[in-house]
C-alpha positions as CSV (number, residue, x, y, z in Angstrom):
1,M,67.7,86.6,48.9
2,K,69.4,86.2,52.2
3,M,72.6,84.2,52.4
4,S,73.4,81.9,55.3
5,N,75.3,83.4,58.3
6,A,78.2,81.1,57.4
7,F,78.4,82.4,53.8
8,E,78.0,86.1,54.9
9,T,80.9,85.6,57.4
10,F,82.9,83.9,54.6
11,A,82.4,86.9,52.4
12,K,83.1,89.4,55.1
13,E,86.1,87.8,56.7
14,A,87.8,86.2,53.6
15,P,86.7,88.3,50.6
16,D,89.5,87.1,48.4
17,Y,88.6,83.5,49.0
18,Q,84.9,84.2,48.6
19,G,85.6,86.0,45.3
20,A,87.7,83.1,44.0
21,W,85.0,80.7,45.1
22,M,82.2,82.7,43.4
23,E,84.3,82.8,40.2
24,V,84.5,79.0,40.2
25,V,80.7,78.7,41.0
26,Q,79.8,81.0,38.1
27,K,82.0,79.1,35.6
28,L,80.5,75.8,36.8
29,D,77.0,77.3,36.4
30,K,77.8,78.3,32.8
31,A,79.1,74.7,32.1
32,N,76.0,73.1,33.5
33,A,73.5,71.8,30.9
34,L,70.5,71.6,33.2
35,D,67.9,74.3,33.3
36,K,68.0,76.6,36.4
37,K,65.0,75.0,38.1
38,T,66.4,71.4,37.6
39,Q,69.8,72.6,38.7
40,E,68.5,74.1,41.9
41,L,66.4,71.0,42.7
42,A,69.4,68.7,42.2
43,Y,71.5,71.0,44.4
44,I,68.9,70.9,47.1
45,A,69.1,67.1,47.0
46,V,72.9,67.2,47.4
47,L,72.6,69.7,50.3
48,A,70.1,67.4,52.0
49,V,72.3,64.3,51.6
50,M,75.4,66.2,52.8
51,R,73.5,67.7,55.7
52,L,74.5,71.2,54.6
53,E,71.3,72.7,55.8
54,S,72.4,76.3,56.1
55,G,72.3,76.6,52.3
56,L,68.8,75.2,52.0
57,P,66.8,78.3,52.5
58,F,68.7,80.2,49.8
59,H,68.5,77.4,47.2
60,V,64.9,76.6,47.9
61,K,64.0,80.2,47.3
62,M,66.1,80.1,44.1
63,A,64.3,77.0,42.9
64,K,60.9,78.6,43.7
65,S,61.9,81.7,41.8
66,H,62.6,79.4,38.8
67,G,59.1,77.8,39.1
68,A,59.7,74.9,41.4
69,M,56.5,73.7,43.3
70,R,56.4,72.7,46.9
71,E,56.0,69.0,46.0
72,E,59.2,69.3,43.8
73,I,61.2,70.6,46.8
74,I,59.9,67.7,48.9
75,S,60.8,65.2,46.2
76,S,64.2,66.6,45.6
77,I,65.0,66.2,49.3
78,L,63.6,62.7,49.6
79,L,65.4,61.7,46.4
80,G,68.4,60.8,48.6
81,L,66.5,58.4,50.9
82,P,67.7,55.2,49.1
83,A,71.4,56.3,49.1
84,A,71.7,58.2,52.3
85,G,68.8,57.0,54.4
86,N,66.6,59.0,56.6
87,V,69.2,61.7,57.3
88,V,67.6,63.7,54.5
89,I,64.3,64.1,56.4
90,G,66.0,66.7,58.7
91,S,66.1,69.0,55.7
92,L,62.4,68.9,55.1
93,P,61.2,71.5,57.8
94,I,64.1,73.9,56.9
95,A,63.3,73.7,53.2
96,L,59.5,73.9,53.5
97,N,59.7,76.9,55.9
98,A,61.9,78.7,53.4
99,F,59.5,77.7,50.6
100,D,56.4,79.0,52.5
101,E,58.0,82.4,53.3
102,E,56.9,85.3,51.2
């Protein structure tokens, strides 16, 4: 799966930082009690609320690879509506385009 341009640049231009970051990410992943699909859906919700849209395609495809349905992607994004308001709807087209790609 393709990483965002920002993350690719991070890896290329600051490999020591990226390596340290990935080590932390992997340790946090091992500590997480959620199954992979739920973890990805939750992370998609966080990305939408934080407006970190560059990571959405990658994580939507990860969620899909773990069995997430299109409706679950939509629900995970819209989960943030009560707390964050309609800022989350900007993530819908990005996420759904990534989900619909083969």
